C-alpha positions in Angstrom: -15.1 0.9 32.6 -18.3 -1.1 32.2 -21.7 0.7 31.7 -23.7 0.4 34.8 -26.8 -0.4 32.8 -24.9 -3.5 31.3 -23.9 -4.6 34.5 -27.5 -4.3 35.9 -28.9 -6.1 32.8 -26.5 -9.0 33.3 -27.3 -9.1 37.0 -31.0 -9.2 36.2 -30.4 -12.3 34.1 -30.5 -15.0 36.7 -28.7 -18.3 36.3 -32.2 -20.0 36.0 -33.1 -17.8 33.0 -29.7 -18.6 31.4 -30.1 -22.3 32.0 -33.7 -22.2 30.5 -32.2 -20.5 27.5 -29.5 -22.9 27.0 -31.6 -25.9 27.5 -33.9 -24.7 24.6 -31.1 -24.1 22.2 -32.3 -26.7 19.7 -35.8 -25.5 19.8 -34.7 -21.9 19.1 -32.3 -23.1 16.3 -35.1 -25.2 14.7 -37.4 -22.0 14.8 -34.8 -19.9 13.0 -33.7 -22.6 10.4 -37.4 -22.8 9.3 -37.2 -19.1 8.5 -33.8 -18.4 7.0 -31.8 -19.7 4.1 -29.3 -21.9 5.9 -28.3 -23.4 9.1 -25.2 -21.1 9.3 -27.4 -18.0 9.0 -29.7 -19.6 11.8 -26.7 -20.2 14.0 -25.3 -16.8 13.5 -28.7 -15.2 14.4 -29.1 -17.5 17.4 -25.7 -16.6 18.6 -26.4 -12.8 18.3 -29.7 -13.2 20.0 -28.1 -15.1 22.9 -25.5 -12.1 23.3 -28.4 -9.6 23.0 -30.5 -11.6 25.4 -27.7 -11.6 28.0 -27.0 -7.8 27.5 -30.9 -7.1 27.7 -31.7 -9.7 30.4 -33.6 -6.9 32.4 -36.2 -6.8 29.7 -37.8 -9.9 31.1 -41.0 -8.8 32.6 -42.2 -10.2 35.9 -44.2 -13.6 35.4 -43.1 -13.8 31.8 -41.5 -17.1 30.6 -37.9 -16.7 29.7 -38.5 -18.9 26.7 -41.3 -16.8 25.3 -39.3 -13.6 25.9 -36.4 -15.1 24.0 -38.8 -16.2 21.1 -39.8 -12.5 20.9 -36.2 -11.6 20.8 -35.7 -14.1 18.0 -38.7 -12.7 15.9 -37.1 -9.3 16.3 -33.8 -10.6 15.1 -35.4 -12.1 12.2 -37.2 -8.9 11.3 -33.8 -7.0 11.4 -32.1 -9.9 9.4 -34.7 -9.5 6.5 -34.6 -5.8 6.6 -30.8 -5.8 6.2 -31.1 -8.3 3.4 -33.8 -6.2 1.6 -31.6 -3.1 2.0 -28.5 -4.9 0.6 -30.6 -6.3 -2.4 -31.9 -2.7 -3.1 -28.3 -1.4 -2.9 -27.2 -4.2 -5.5 -30.2 -3.5 -7.8 -29.1 0.3 -7.7 -25.5 -0.6 -8.4 -26.6 -2.9 -11.3 -28.5 0.1 -12.8 -25.7 2.5 -12.7 -23.8 2.9 -16.1 -20.7 0.9 -16.3 -17.5 2.7 -16.0 -15.4 3.0 -19.1 -12.4 0.6 -19.2 -8.8 1.8 -19.1 -8.5 1.3 -22.9 -11.8 3.3 -23.6 -10.7 6.1 -21.4 -7.3 6.3 -22.7 -8.9 6.5 -26.3 -11.2 9.2 -25.4 -8.5 11.1 -23.7 -5.9 10.7 -26.3 -8.4 11.8 -29.1 -9.1 15.2 -27.4 -5.4 15.7 -26.3 -4.2 14.4 -29.7 -6.0 17.4 -31.4 -4.9 19.9 -29.0 -1.3 18.8 -28.2 0.1 20.5 -31.5 -1.3 23.9 -30.3 1.1 23.9 -27.3 4.7 24.9 -27.2 6.7 22.1 -28.9 8.7 21.3 -25.6 5.3 21.2 -23.7 3.7 18.9 -26.1 6.7 16.6 -26.2 6.7 16.3 -22.5 3.1 15.4 -22.1 3.3 13.0 -25.0 6.1 11.1 -23.5 5.3 11.1 -19.8 1.5 11.1 -19.8 0.5 9.3 -23.0 3.6 6.9 -23.5 4.1 6.6 -19.7 7.7 7.0 -19.8 9.3 7.8 -16.4 10.0 11.4 -15.8 13.5 10.7 -14.7 14.3 9.1 -18.0 12.8 11.9 -20.1 14.7 14.4 -18.0 17.9 12.5 -18.6 17.3 12.6 -22.4 16.6 16.2 -22.3 19.7 16.9 -20.1 17.6 18.7 -17.4 17.1 17.7 -13.7 14.2 15.6 -12.8 12.9 18.5 -10.8 13.0 20.8 -13.8 11.3 18.2 -16.0 8.5 18.0 -13.2 8.1 21.8 -13.3 7.9 21.9 -17.1 5.4 19.1 -17.0 3.3 20.9 -14.5 3.2 24.0 -16.7 2.6 21.9 -19.9 -0.5 20.1 -18.1 -1.8 23.5 -16.9 -1.5 24.8 -20.5 -3.3 21.8 -22.0 -6.0 22.2 -19.4 -6.6 25.8 -20.4 -6.8 24.7 -24.0 -9.1 21.8 -23.1 -11.4 24.3 -21.2 -11.4 26.8 -24.1 -12.2 24.0 -26.6 -14.4 21.5 -24.8 -16.0 24.1 -22.3 -18.0 22.3 -19.6 -16.8 18.7 -21.0 -13.3 19.5 -19.7 -14.4 21.2 -16.5 -16.8 18.5 -15.3 -14.8 15.4 -16.5 -17.2 14.4 -19.3 -15.9 11.3 -21.1 -18.3 11.6 -24.0 -16.6 14.3 -25.7 -18.5 15.4 -28.8 -17.2 18.9 -28.9 -15.2 18.3 -32.1 -12.0 19.8 -30.8 
């Protein structure tokens, strides 16, 4: 159901006001084009201002020119446009300052170094399972078949192996392992 205020605003926008706004389309577009980067942006802002003007038609004060009122709307639209652009620019600058995430190869190397020194401390069947499934990325079903166990049994063993490795990492690396540090200098 339509909002009663929207209906009132549209009713308050008389056909004469709409006709004045439409007849000044080129003048409005020229005004915006001088103040923005491209015609496409100007057209987009003008279209949005027309929609907003029709929605807020009741904002026209008695005795006020519809054209002057619409220019005020356009100035507000420009202000909003530049505020949005400035906010986007600040976000891009913040993003540029953030440290670059490690590549998959770098991450794999760091993880493999820590895990490589700790895997031999696990039970041999756990170490083998982690090596094959997690590091060599063999499908768990294939590994299960080679070990002559069910895939569910292999998944349970893998879960236990990962838990055991996690405990070793936490003991060895301390907060690095707990907080996901990728610059492990713990000398494990």
